[in-house]
C-alpha positions as CSV (number, residue, x, y, z in Angstrom):
1,X,-8.6,-6.1,-15.0
2,X,-9.3,-3.5,-12.2
3,X,-6.9,-0.2,-12.5
4,X,-6.7,1.0,-9.3
5,X,-5.2,4.2,-7.2
6,X,-5.4,5.1,-4.4
7,X,-4.3,8.2,-3.0
8,X,-4.4,10.7,1.1
9,X,-6.1,13.7,0.1
10,X,-6.5,16.8,2.4
11,X,-10.4,16.8,4.0
12,X,-12.2,14.3,5.3
13,X,-12.8,10.7,3.9
14,X,-15.9,10.2,5.7
15,X,-18.1,12.4,8.2
16,X,-17.4,9.8,11.8
17,X,-13.8,8.7,11.3
18,X,-12.3,12.0,10.8
19,X,-13.6,12.4,13.8
20,X,-11.5,9.9,15.4
21,X,-8.2,10.0,16.7
22,X,-7.4,6.0,15.3
23,X,-8.9,4.1,12.7
24,X,-8.1,0.5,11.0
25,X,-9.2,0.4,7.2
26,X,-9.1,-2.7,5.2
27,X,-10.1,-2.2,1.2
28,X,-10.7,-5.0,-1.0
29,X,-10.7,-5.3,-4.9
30,X,-12.1,-8.2,-6.7
31,X,-15.3,-8.8,-8.1
32,X,-16.4,-6.3,-6.1
33,X,-15.3,-2.8,-4.1
34,X,-15.1,-3.0,0.0
35,X,-13.9,-0.9,2.7
36,X,-14.2,-1.1,5.9
37,X,-13.1,1.1,8.6
38,X,-13.4,0.5,12.2
39,X,-14.0,2.9,14.9
40,X,-14.4,3.3,18.5
41,X,-17.8,3.6,17.8
42,X,-18.7,1.1,15.4
43,X,-17.9,-0.4,11.8
44,X,-18.6,1.4,8.6
45,X,-18.9,-0.3,5.2
46,X,-19.4,0.6,1.5
47,X,-19.3,-1.8,-0.9
48,X,-20.3,-1.5,-4.4
49,X,-19.6,-3.5,-7.7
50,X,-16.7,-3.3,-9.7
51,X,-18.5,-4.8,-13.0
52,X,-20.9,-3.1,-15.1
53,X,-20.4,-4.6,-19.1
54,X,-22.4,-5.4,-21.5
55,X,-22.2,-7.1,-24.6
56,X,-20.6,-4.8,-27.0
57,X,-18.7,-2.6,-24.9
58,X,-15.7,-3.9,-23.2
59,X,-14.8,-4.1,-19.5
60,X,-12.8,-1.1,-18.2
61,X,-12.4,-0.9,-14.4
62,X,-11.3,2.3,-12.7
63,X,-11.4,3.4,-8.7
64,X,-9.9,6.5,-7.2
65,X,-10.0,6.2,-3.7
66,X,-9.4,8.7,-1.2
67,X,-7.7,8.7,2.5
68,X,-7.8,11.1,5.1
69,X,-4.2,12.3,6.3
70,X,-5.6,14.1,9.0
71,X,-6.5,10.6,11.3
72,X,-3.5,7.6,12.3
73,X,-4.0,4.5,10.8
74,X,-3.6,0.6,10.2
75,X,-4.8,-0.1,6.6
76,X,-5.2,-2.8,4.8
77,X,-5.6,-3.1,0.5
78,X,-6.0,-6.2,-1.1
79,X,-6.0,-5.9,-4.7
80,X,-7.2,-9.0,-7.3
81,X,-5.9,-8.9,-10.5
82,X,-5.0,-6.3,-12.5
83,X,-3.0,-2.7,-12.0
84,X,-2.6,-1.1,-8.7
85,X,-1.2,2.6,-8.3
86,X,-1.0,2.9,-4.3
87,X,0.0,7.0,-3.7
88,X,0.3,6.4,0.2
89,X,3.2,8.4,0.9
90,X,1.1,11.0,3.2
91,X,-1.4,9.0,5.0
92,X,-0.1,9.5,8.6
93,X,-0.4,5.5,9.3
94,X,1.0,3.3,11.9
95,X,1.3,-0.1,10.0
96,X,0.2,-1.0,6.3
97,X,-0.7,-4.8,4.5
98,X,-1.0,-5.0,1.1
99,X,-1.8,-8.3,-0.3
100,X,-1.8,-8.3,-4.8
101,X,-2.9,-10.6,-6.9
102,X,-1.9,-11.3,-10.2
103,X,-0.5,-7.6,-12.3
104,X,1.5,-4.4,-12.3
105,X,1.6,-3.2,-8.3
106,X,3.0,0.2,-7.6
107,X,3.7,1.5,-4.1
108,X,4.9,4.6,-3.5
109,X,5.7,5.4,0.3
110,X,8.0,8.5,0.3
111,X,7.2,10.6,2.5
112,X,8.2,11.4,6.0
113,X,6.4,10.3,8.9
114,X,6.8,11.3,12.7
115,X,7.0,7.5,13.9
116,X,8.0,4.9,13.0
117,X,6.0,2.9,10.4
118,X,5.3,-1.5,10.0
119,X,4.6,-2.3,6.5
120,X,3.9,-6.2,5.0
121,X,4.0,-6.3,1.1
122,X,2.8,-9.7,-0.2
123,X,3.4,-10.2,-4.1
124,X,1.2,-12.9,-6.1
125,X,3.1,-13.1,-9.7
126,X,3.5,-10.5,-11.9
127,X,5.3,-6.7,-11.1
128,X,6.3,-4.9,-8.0
129,X,7.5,-1.3,-8.0
130,X,8.1,0.1,-4.4
131,X,9.1,3.8,-3.5
132,X,10.6,4.1,-0.6
133,X,10.9,7.5,1.6
134,X,14.6,9.1,2.0
135,X,14.3,11.4,5.5
136,X,13.8,7.7,7.8
137,X,15.4,5.0,8.1
138,X,14.5,1.9,5.8
139,X,14.9,-1.6,6.5
140,X,13.7,-4.3,3.5
141,X,12.9,-8.0,5.1
142,X,12.3,-10.3,2.0
143,X,11.4,-13.8,1.3
144,X,10.6,-14.8,-2.6
145,X,11.1,-17.4,-4.3
146,X,11.1,-17.0,-7.9
147,X,11.9,-13.3,-8.2
148,X,13.8,-11.0,-9.9
149,X,14.5,-7.7,-7.3
150,X,16.5,-5.2,-8.0
151,X,17.1,-2.2,-5.5
152,X,18.2,1.3,-6.3
153,X,19.6,3.1,-3.9
154,X,19.6,0.8,-1.1
155,X,22.3,-1.1,1.2
156,X,22.6,-5.3,1.0
157,X,22.3,-6.4,4.4
158,X,21.2,-9.9,6.5
159,X,18.2,-11.2,4.1
160,X,17.0,-7.6,3.0
161,X,17.9,-4.8,2.2
162,X,18.8,-0.7,4.7
163,X,19.1,2.6,3.0
164,X,21.8,5.4,3.9
165,X,19.8,7.2,6.9
166,X,18.7,3.7,8.5
167,X,21.7,4.3,11.2
168,X,21.0,7.6,12.0
169,X,17.6,8.5,11.4
170,X,15.2,9.2,14.7
171,X,12.5,7.0,13.1
172,X,12.3,3.1,10.5
173,X,10.1,2.3,8.1
174,X,10.2,-1.7,8.2
175,X,9.6,-3.4,4.8
176,X,8.5,-7.3,5.2
177,X,7.8,-8.4,1.4
178,X,7.3,-11.7,0.1
179,X,6.8,-12.4,-2.9
180,X,6.1,-15.1,-5.4
181,X,6.9,-15.1,-9.1
182,X,7.9,-11.9,-11.1
183,X,9.7,-8.7,-10.7
184,X,10.2,-6.8,-7.4
185,X,12.0,-3.0,-7.6
186,X,12.5,-1.0,-4.8
187,X,13.6,2.3,-5.1
188,X,15.6,4.6,-2.5
189,X,16.6,8.3,-3.1
């Protein structure tokens, strides 16, 4: 089982990426950590084994990855089985795709963007909690199977939910949510 934490940082994450105007990043967690960030002049790749254990020591995998707030990006995060805390509210994202496996995942999207943001979250089996921004419009479109959904601070609309600011805010976060089995909690302030 792995615990992964993603959070924004105020300084550049990598020398080459901070110099670009746009980046596409893909982060995968399974038996290996793989980070790919594309930029106009090539691709940077970081790979590292996640598992290190012995016969007598328990297996504990904890990763903290920090990304810069200064580069607009399209971000894709894939997590396997385990617990994940994704603190993404301070990042300048054009789009976000999160694919989770089995476990407990919290995705924090609180923050203020100066443009529309498209977010896609696909959940497997387990618990998913999504914290949504207050100052921009939010529309949640859902395709859920055997899932219990709790929507705090949202209004039912069509095949999903919207927040209070949806009709009046200049920018909108559109969340396309797909979940298989478990529970989903959506929190809007």
